[in-house]
MDTraj code that builds the backbone (N, CA, C; nanometers):
import mdtraj as md
import numpy as np

residues = "MET THR PRO GLU ILE ARG GLU PRO GLN LYS ARG ILE LEU PRO LEU HIS ALA LYS VAL SER SER ALA LEU ALA ARG GLU ALA ILE TYR GLU GLY THR LEU PRO VAL ALA ARG LEU GLU ARG LEU LYS ALA ALA VAL VAL ASP ASP THR VAL ASP LEU HIS VAL HIS LEU GLN LEU ARG ARG ASP ALA ASN ARG ALA PRO LYS LEU GLU GLY THR VAL THR GLY GLN LEU PRO LEU ILE CYS GLN ARG CYS LEU ARG PRO PHE LEU MET PRO LEU ASP THR ILE VAL ASP LEU ARG LEU VAL PHE ASN GLU ASP GLU GLU ASN ARG VAL LEU LYS ASP ALA GLU PRO TRP LEU ILE GLU ASP ASP GLN LEU MET PHE HIS THR VAL VAL GLU GLU GLU VAL LEU LEU ALA LEU PRO TYR ALA PRO ARG CYS GLU GLN ASP ASP CYS ARG PRO GLY".split()
xyz = np.array([
    [12.0580, 10.1864, 5.8640],
    [12.0687, 10.2712, 5.9897],
    [11.9334, 10.2463, 6.0818],
    [11.9587, 10.2442, 6.2066],
    [11.8440, 10.2170, 6.2895],
    [11.7844, 10.3430, 6.3306],
    [11.6654, 10.3420, 6.3850],
    [11.5916, 10.4582, 6.4022],
    [11.6232, 10.4731, 6.5526],
    [11.6191, 10.5975, 6.5972],
    [11.6449, 10.6473, 6.7451],
    [11.5321, 10.6161, 6.8160],
    [11.5340, 10.5396, 6.9271],
    [11.4443, 10.5173, 7.0151],
    [11.4455, 10.6111, 7.1322],
    [11.3269, 10.6998, 7.1482],
    [11.3028, 10.7846, 7.2401],
    [11.2045, 10.7290, 7.3482],
    [11.2426, 10.7578, 7.4743],
    [11.1483, 10.7380, 7.5815],
    [11.0413, 10.8472, 7.5644],
    [10.9134, 10.8137, 7.6072],
    [10.8190, 10.9153, 7.6099],
    [10.8403, 11.0155, 7.7165],
    [10.8167, 11.1227, 7.6924],
    [10.8504, 11.2482, 7.7781],
    [10.7609, 11.2552, 7.8885],
    [10.8068, 11.2541, 8.0159],
    [10.7218, 11.2647, 8.1396],
    [10.6421, 11.4042, 8.1522],
    [10.5137, 11.3764, 8.1898],
    [10.4384, 11.4957, 8.2238],
    [10.4593, 11.5112, 8.3706],
    [10.5161, 11.6485, 8.3975],
    [10.5431, 11.6792, 8.5120],
    [10.4179, 11.7450, 8.5861],
    [10.3640, 11.7032, 8.6981],
    [10.2478, 11.7791, 8.7822],
    [10.2803, 11.9200, 8.7827],
    [10.1918, 12.0002, 8.7585],
    [10.2114, 12.1456, 8.7634],
    [10.2249, 12.1859, 8.9212],
    [10.2704, 12.2904, 8.9431],
    [10.3049, 12.3506, 9.0755],
    [10.1789, 12.3707, 9.1499],
    [10.0590, 12.4398, 9.0893],
    [9.9554, 12.4842, 9.1512],
    [9.8287, 12.4813, 9.0559],
    [9.7212, 12.5180, 9.1037],
    [9.6049, 12.5400, 9.0407],
    [9.5248, 12.6674, 9.0942],
    [9.4539, 12.7335, 9.0409],
    [9.3641, 12.8261, 9.0713],
    [9.2396, 12.7362, 9.0967],
    [9.2025, 12.7455, 9.2396],
    [9.0923, 12.6525, 9.2867],
    [8.9566, 12.6942, 9.2111],
    [8.9100, 12.8139, 9.2050],
    [8.7871, 12.8320, 9.1695],
    [8.7692, 12.8035, 9.0289],
    [8.8567, 12.8216, 8.9641],
    [8.8278, 12.7661, 8.8069],
    [8.8563, 12.6384, 8.7815],
    [8.9393, 12.5809, 8.8782],
    [8.9536, 12.4187, 8.8463],
    [8.8271, 12.3523, 8.9092],
    [8.7767, 12.4010, 9.0156],
    [8.6553, 12.3510, 9.0703],
    [8.5358, 12.3612, 8.9696],
    [8.5314, 12.4838, 8.8822],
    [8.4148, 12.4793, 8.7954],
    [8.4083, 12.4027, 8.6801],
    [8.5258, 12.3476, 8.6477],
    [8.5474, 12.2527, 8.5305],
    [8.5868, 12.1186, 8.5767],
    [8.5825, 12.0763, 8.7275],
    [8.6120, 11.9653, 8.7823],
    [8.7507, 11.9107, 8.7229],
    [8.8498, 11.9887, 8.7267],
    [8.9771, 11.9592, 8.6474],
    [9.0461, 11.8460, 8.7092],
    [9.1254, 11.7605, 8.6301],
    [9.2074, 11.6644, 8.6578],
    [9.3477, 11.6946, 8.6238],
    [9.4405, 11.6739, 8.7097],
    [9.5717, 11.6946, 8.7140],
    [9.6422, 11.5578, 8.7306],
    [9.7470, 11.5141, 8.6275],
    [9.8156, 11.3969, 8.6406],
    [9.9610, 11.4164, 8.5813],
    [10.0228, 11.3615, 8.6400],
    [10.1779, 11.3733, 8.5973],
    [10.2595, 11.3168, 8.7120],
    [10.4106, 11.3183, 8.6851],
    [10.5014, 11.2675, 8.7744],
    [10.5460, 11.3877, 8.8747],
    [10.6006, 11.3642, 8.9790],
    [10.6553, 11.4485, 9.0514],
    [10.7830, 11.3918, 9.1204],
    [10.8948, 11.4537, 9.0816],
    [11.0264, 11.4223, 9.1337],
    [11.0340, 11.4281, 9.2737],
    [11.0747, 11.3283, 9.3512],
    [11.1067, 11.3519, 9.4918],
    [11.2069, 11.4519, 9.5133],
    [11.3087, 11.4810, 9.4316],
    [11.4037, 11.5673, 9.4598],
    [11.3490, 11.6963, 9.4972],
    [11.2112, 11.7423, 9.4491],
    [11.1349, 11.8497, 9.4462],
    [11.0682, 11.8897, 9.5805],
    [11.0791, 11.7888, 9.6747],
    [11.0164, 11.7943, 9.7914],
    [11.1089, 11.7678, 9.9004],
    [11.1431, 11.8928, 9.9664],
    [11.2564, 11.8995, 10.0547],
    [11.2243, 11.7916, 10.1856],
    [11.1131, 11.7927, 10.2475],
    [11.0912, 11.7296, 10.3539],
    [11.1109, 11.5641, 10.3290],
    [11.0292, 11.5332, 10.2263],
    [11.0449, 11.3963, 10.1732],
    [11.1781, 11.3484, 10.1272],
    [11.2335, 11.4488, 10.0814],
    [11.3737, 11.4048, 10.0223],
    [11.4635, 11.3533, 10.1513],
    [11.4482, 11.4213, 10.2585],
    [11.5320, 11.3964, 10.3750],
    [11.4945, 11.2364, 10.4356],
    [11.3630, 11.1868, 10.3883],
    [11.3435, 11.0751, 10.4396],
    [11.3570, 10.9534, 10.3578],
    [11.4058, 10.9774, 10.2286],
    [11.4463, 10.8529, 10.1469],
    [11.6063, 10.8466, 10.1169],
    [11.6477, 10.7300, 10.0785],
    [11.7890, 10.7114, 10.0606],
    [11.8185, 10.7738, 9.9098],
    [11.7416, 10.7790, 9.8292],
    [11.7724, 10.8191, 9.6981],
    [11.6569, 10.9004, 9.6594],
    [11.6811, 11.0219, 9.6203],
    [11.5874, 11.1126, 9.5969],
    [11.5475, 11.1211, 9.4333],
    [11.5965, 11.0453, 9.3628],
    [11.6039, 11.0496, 9.1915],
    [11.4683, 10.9798, 9.1430],
    [11.3907, 10.9177, 9.2327],
    [11.2761, 10.8550, 9.1967],
    [11.1450, 10.9565, 9.1782],
    [11.0522, 10.9026, 9.1109],
    [10.9524, 11.0046, 9.0939],
    [10.8082, 10.9288, 9.1444],
    [10.7411, 11.0364, 9.1848],
    [10.5878, 10.9986, 9.2241],
    [10.5103, 11.0119, 9.1228],
    [10.3877, 10.9138, 9.0882],
    [10.2868, 10.9286, 9.0057],
    [10.1690, 10.9806, 9.0756],
    [10.1161, 11.1070, 9.0113],
    [10.0164, 11.1710, 9.0848],
    [9.8898, 11.1927, 8.9874],
    [9.7834, 11.1485, 9.0511],
    [9.6440, 11.1678, 8.9878],
    [9.5613, 11.2306, 9.0787],
    [9.5073, 11.3692, 9.0493],
    [9.4362, 11.4480, 9.1301],
    [9.3138, 11.5180, 9.0604],
    [9.1969, 11.5087, 9.1305],
    [9.0871, 11.5950, 9.0721],
    [9.0220, 11.6850, 9.1645],
    [9.0143, 11.8049, 9.1358],
    [8.9307, 11.8885, 9.2149],
    [8.7726, 11.8935, 9.1759],
    [8.6842, 11.8692, 9.2659],
    [8.5345, 11.8435, 9.2368],
    [8.4688, 11.8951, 9.3590],
    [8.3475, 11.8960, 9.3268],
    [8.2448, 11.9186, 9.4533],
    [8.1580, 11.7792, 9.4808],
    [8.1544, 11.7689, 9.6025],
    [8.0787, 11.6276, 9.6475],
    [7.9138, 11.6565, 9.6450],
    [7.8385, 11.5689, 9.6692],
    [7.7068, 11.5644, 9.6839],
    [7.6515, 11.6880, 9.7444],
    [7.7292, 11.7251, 9.8398],
    [7.6517, 11.8499, 9.9351],
    [7.7199, 11.9815, 9.8696],
    [7.7855, 11.9740, 9.7515],
    [7.8562, 12.0937, 9.6863],
    [7.9740, 12.1433, 9.7528],
    [8.0397, 12.0663, 9.8507],
    [8.1552, 12.0935, 9.9069],
    [8.2756, 12.0615, 9.8385],
    [8.3666, 12.1538, 9.8202],
    [8.4999, 12.1347, 9.7307],
    [8.5828, 12.0476, 9.7919],
    [8.6214, 11.9577, 9.6977],
    [8.7222, 11.8361, 9.7535],
    [8.8524, 11.8222, 9.6590],
    [8.9365, 11.7624, 9.7012],
    [9.0654, 11.7218, 9.6285],
    [9.0646, 11.5661, 9.6476],
    [9.0576, 11.4967, 9.5331],
    [9.0644, 11.3534, 9.5391],
    [9.1548, 11.3014, 9.4564],
    [9.2244, 11.1832, 9.4824],
    [9.3159, 11.1416, 9.3868],
    [9.4016, 11.0089, 9.4620],
    [9.5011, 10.9891, 9.3903],
    [9.6141, 10.8861, 9.4285],
    [9.7415, 10.9342, 9.4105],
    [9.8554, 10.9055, 9.4825],
    [9.9900, 10.9120, 9.4787],
    [10.0634, 10.7746, 9.4820],
    [10.1148, 10.7179, 9.3749],
    [10.1861, 10.5878, 9.3746],
    [10.3275, 10.6112, 9.3457],
    [10.4015, 10.4952, 9.3714],
    [10.5535, 10.5005, 9.3352],
    [10.6125, 10.4018, 9.4297],
    [10.7504, 10.4011, 9.4167],
    [10.8408, 10.3275, 9.5246],
    [10.9464, 10.4212, 9.5727],
    [10.9180, 10.4086, 9.7207],
    [11.0146, 10.5062, 9.7813],
    [11.1423, 10.4039, 9.8483],
    [11.2719, 10.4555, 9.8177],
    [11.3952, 10.3882, 9.8833],
    [11.3979, 10.4212, 10.0266],
    [11.3739, 10.3489, 10.1097],
    [11.4007, 10.3814, 10.2454],
    [11.4945, 10.2737, 10.3218],
    [11.5460, 10.3008, 10.4131],
    [11.6355, 10.2110, 10.5003],
    [11.5312, 10.1307, 10.6094],
    [11.5701, 9.9954, 10.6099],
    [11.5079, 9.9084, 10.6999],
    [11.5468, 9.9441, 10.8332],
    [11.4710, 9.9375, 10.9238],
    [11.5032, 9.9901, 11.0553],
    [11.5588, 9.8607, 11.1424],
    [11.5449, 9.7492, 11.0872],
    [11.5839, 9.6035, 11.1370],
    [11.7392, 9.5620, 11.0797],
    [11.7189, 9.5502, 10.9584],
    [11.8514, 9.5245, 10.9074],
    [11.9596, 9.6363, 10.8528],
    [11.9054, 9.7367, 10.8680],
    [11.9702, 9.8691, 10.8103],
    [12.0190, 9.8594, 10.6592],
    [11.9414, 9.7825, 10.5825],
    [11.9657, 9.7806, 10.4136],
    [11.8618, 9.8550, 10.3706],
    [11.8997, 9.9260, 10.2431],
    [11.7962, 9.9847, 10.1591],
    [11.7003, 9.9114, 10.0970],
    [11.5669, 9.9326, 10.0798],
    [11.4636, 9.8654, 10.0138],
    [11.3656, 9.9503, 9.9522],
    [11.2900, 9.9135, 9.8606],
    [11.1826, 9.9847, 9.8005],
    [11.0589, 9.9702, 9.8611],
    [10.9899, 10.0718, 9.9132],
    [10.8610, 10.0413, 9.9696],
    [10.7655, 10.1104, 9.8847],
    [10.6687, 10.0040, 9.8400],
    [10.5686, 10.0398, 9.7462],
    [10.4616, 10.1505, 9.8142],
    [10.4369, 10.2600, 9.7359],
    [10.3469, 10.3524, 9.7817],
    [10.2284, 10.3552, 9.6957],
    [10.1062, 10.3558, 9.7656],
    [9.9904, 10.3643, 9.6953],
    [9.8922, 10.4561, 9.7863],
    [9.8989, 10.5664, 9.7770],
    [9.8076, 10.6524, 9.8950],
    [9.7046, 10.7245, 9.8311],
    [9.5915, 10.7167, 9.8992],
    [9.4763, 10.7889, 9.8481],
    [9.4736, 10.9333, 9.9147],
    [9.4376, 11.0138, 9.8215],
    [9.4334, 11.1582, 9.8767],
    [9.2699, 11.2077, 9.8559],
    [9.2249, 11.2294, 9.9839],
    [9.0688, 11.2580, 10.0028],
    [9.0710, 11.3961, 10.1098],
    [9.0615, 11.5087, 10.0460],
    [9.0739, 11.6228, 10.1437],
    [8.9626, 11.7168, 10.1023],
    [8.9038, 11.7709, 10.1946],
    [8.7915, 11.8630, 10.1810],
    [8.8657, 12.0024, 10.2034],
    [8.8409, 12.0871, 10.0801],
    [8.9082, 12.2240, 10.0775],
    [8.8241, 12.3219, 10.1413],
    [8.8921, 12.3882, 10.2321],
    [8.8158, 12.4971, 10.3023],
    [8.8798, 12.6330, 10.2833],
    [8.8420, 12.7548, 10.3036],
    [8.8786, 12.8818, 10.2622],
    [8.9106, 12.9739, 10.3805],
    [8.8813, 12.9024, 10.5028],
    [8.9309, 13.0020, 10.6235],
    [8.9348, 12.9046, 10.7438],
    [8.9761, 12.9630, 10.8595],
    [9.0036, 12.8714, 10.9752],
    [8.8678, 12.8173, 11.0289],
    [8.7598, 12.9164, 11.0262],
    [8.6214, 12.8645, 11.0923],
    [8.5843, 12.7655, 11.0189],
    [8.6049, 12.7683, 10.8975],
    [8.5319, 12.6289, 10.7996],
    [8.6129, 12.5325, 10.8343],
    [8.7487, 12.5440, 10.8517],
    [8.8411, 12.4339, 10.8697],
    [8.7982, 12.3690, 11.0014],
    [8.7747, 12.4420, 11.1132],
    [8.7452, 12.3761, 11.2488],
    [8.5863, 12.3174, 11.2318],
    [8.5055, 12.3663, 11.1620],
    [8.3595, 12.3087, 11.1397],
    [8.3821, 12.1496, 11.0811],
    [8.4431, 12.1610, 10.9881],
    [8.4563, 12.0246, 10.8856],
    [8.5592, 11.9320, 10.9595],
    [8.6420, 11.9490, 11.0607],
    [8.7516, 11.8799, 11.1086],
    [8.6957, 11.7397, 11.1630],
    [8.5765, 11.7482, 11.2098],
    [8.5047, 11.6193, 11.2615],
    [8.4767, 11.5308, 11.1548],
    [8.4433, 11.5678, 11.0397],
    [8.3750, 11.4925, 10.9228],
    [8.4705, 11.4576, 10.8172],
    [8.5823, 11.5383, 10.8010],
    [8.6571, 11.5487, 10.6853],
    [8.8091, 11.5887, 10.7199],
    [8.8996, 11.5541, 10.6347],
    [9.0304, 11.6071, 10.6283],
    [9.0323, 11.7216, 10.5507],
    [9.0454, 11.8575, 10.6305],
    [9.0603, 11.9623, 10.5702],
    [9.1859, 11.9970, 10.5010],
    [9.1761, 12.0808, 10.4023],
    [9.3063, 12.1461, 10.3502],
    [9.2758, 12.3010, 10.3138],
    [9.3514, 12.3764, 10.3764],
    [9.3054, 12.5344, 10.3912],
    [9.3865, 12.5895, 10.2449],
    [9.2990, 12.6569, 10.1779],
    [9.3237, 12.7190, 10.0657],
    [9.3576, 12.8676, 10.0952],
    [9.4634, 12.9209, 10.0406],
    [9.5061, 13.0435, 10.0484],
    [9.5209, 13.1180, 9.9240],
    [9.4568, 13.2498, 9.9001],
    [9.4605, 13.3210, 9.7852],
    [9.4200, 13.2338, 9.6570],
    [9.3122, 13.1422, 9.6682],
    [9.2671, 13.0762, 9.5525],
    [9.3574, 12.9793, 9.5046],
    [9.4730, 12.9480, 9.5595],
    [9.5670, 12.8611, 9.5109],
    [9.5751, 12.7366, 9.5657],
    [9.6047, 12.6132, 9.4924],
    [9.6167, 12.4957, 9.5433],
    [9.7599, 12.4612, 9.5180],
    [9.8474, 12.4379, 9.6022],
    [9.9907, 12.4164, 9.5924],
    [10.0074, 12.2380, 9.5830],
    [10.0039, 12.1835, 9.4686],
    [10.0112, 12.0380, 9.4551],
    [10.1196, 11.9634, 9.5210],
    [10.2397, 12.0402, 9.5082],
    [10.3607, 11.9865, 9.5710],
    [10.3638, 11.9655, 9.7136],
    [10.2907, 12.0871, 9.7768],
    [10.2701, 12.0657, 9.9215],
    [10.1810, 11.9622, 9.9701],
    [10.0609, 11.9561, 9.8952],
    [9.9791, 11.8489, 9.9390],
    [10.0336, 11.7135, 9.9160],
    [10.0888, 11.6795, 9.7946],
    [10.1442, 11.5693, 9.7679],
    [10.2360, 11.5301, 9.8741],
    [10.3358, 11.6177, 9.9097],
    [10.4580, 11.5847, 10.0081],
    [10.3805, 11.5478, 10.1365],
    [10.2931, 11.6244, 10.1945],
    [10.2312, 11.5935, 10.3252],
    [10.1605, 11.4842, 10.3292],
    [10.0929, 11.4253, 10.2221],
    [10.0116, 11.3083, 10.2262],
    [10.1173, 11.1773, 10.2183],
    [10.2289, 11.1872, 10.1351],
    [10.3290, 11.0860, 10.1181],
    [10.3924, 11.0634, 10.2671],
    [10.4290, 11.1852, 10.3275],
    [10.5033, 11.1934, 10.4746],
    [10.4143, 11.1127, 10.5597],
    [10.2576, 11.1414, 10.5410],
    [10.1733, 11.0818, 10.6527],
    [10.1668, 10.9253, 10.6310],
    [10.1787, 10.8970, 10.4998],
    [10.1715, 10.7546, 10.4630],
    [10.2976, 10.6492, 10.4969],
    [10.4101, 10.7251, 10.5280],
    [10.5339, 10.6499, 10.5489],
    [10.5217, 10.5896, 10.6873],
    [10.5836, 10.4623, 10.7009],
    [10.5767, 10.4017, 10.8394],
    [10.6762, 10.4704, 10.9313],
    [10.6457, 10.4675, 11.0506],
    [10.7351, 10.5134, 11.1525],
    [10.8715, 10.4715, 11.1543],
    [10.8736, 10.3141, 11.1587],
    [10.9852, 10.2440, 11.1603],
    [10.9886, 10.1375, 11.0220],
    [11.0384, 10.1874, 10.9086],
    [11.0037, 10.0993, 10.7881],
    [11.0946, 9.9702, 10.8195],
    [11.0327, 9.8591, 10.7578],
    [11.0916, 9.7393, 10.7758],
    [11.0748, 9.6654, 10.6301],
    [11.1771, 9.5977, 10.5807],
    [11.1834, 9.5407, 10.4426],
    [11.1011, 9.4167, 10.4248],
    [11.0859, 9.3387, 10.5436],
    [11.0143, 9.2226, 10.5559],
    [11.0696, 9.1096, 10.4665],
    [11.2061, 9.1293, 10.4252],
    [11.2493, 9.0113, 10.3769],
    [11.2917, 8.8926, 10.4437],
    [11.3015, 8.7752, 10.3915],
    [11.3194, 8.6551, 10.4584],
    [11.4725, 8.6562, 10.5371],
    [11.5553, 8.7211, 10.4695],
    [11.6986, 8.7412, 10.5521],
    [11.7229, 8.8541, 10.6231],
    [11.6012, 8.9440, 10.6597],
    [11.6256, 9.0553, 10.7275],
    [11.6394, 9.0214, 10.8865],
    [11.7598, 9.0570, 10.9301],
    [11.8039, 9.0438, 11.0564],
    [11.8495, 9.1628, 11.1199],
    [11.8490, 9.1899, 11.2544],
    [11.9057, 9.3132, 11.3019],
    [12.0340, 9.3476, 11.2651],
    [12.0696, 9.4602, 11.2127],
    [12.2146, 9.5029, 11.1681],
    [12.2800, 9.5331, 11.2826],
])
top = md.Topology()
chain = top.add_chain()
for i, resn in enumerate(residues, 1):
    res = top.add_residue(resn, chain, resSeq=i)
    for name in ("N", "CA", "C"):
        top.add_atom(name, md.element.get_by_symbol(name[0]), res)
traj = md.Trajectory(xyz[None], top)
């Protein structure tokens, strides 16, 4: 009798964190995030069954300003705008956001950092990840394959 082989269970990224307590302990959040859970990103890809791999940390910088830093990686199935065939675009985007708690603070840091407005002491990870990935997508994706010709 052969033993059953099981794939390791994926750790899903939590939906949110309480910012005040996460900052106090410089919390790290890691896990996968299914693209199917991100409505706007789901509309931009050919197949929403892929996962994003997320690593995020809440911490304070040298000036004690609250930050969210990390990476989002994966492969997104897009349509090449030249040959009109699907292809996988590698994604490796850096998250570097200054957490702000009101609009005045947001306006003050805008020239020095990318602000992210926190409401009710909650940081919604899915919203942050989706926004950062959408910003990383090319306007007109191209597969760059040798046989890529206008479709």
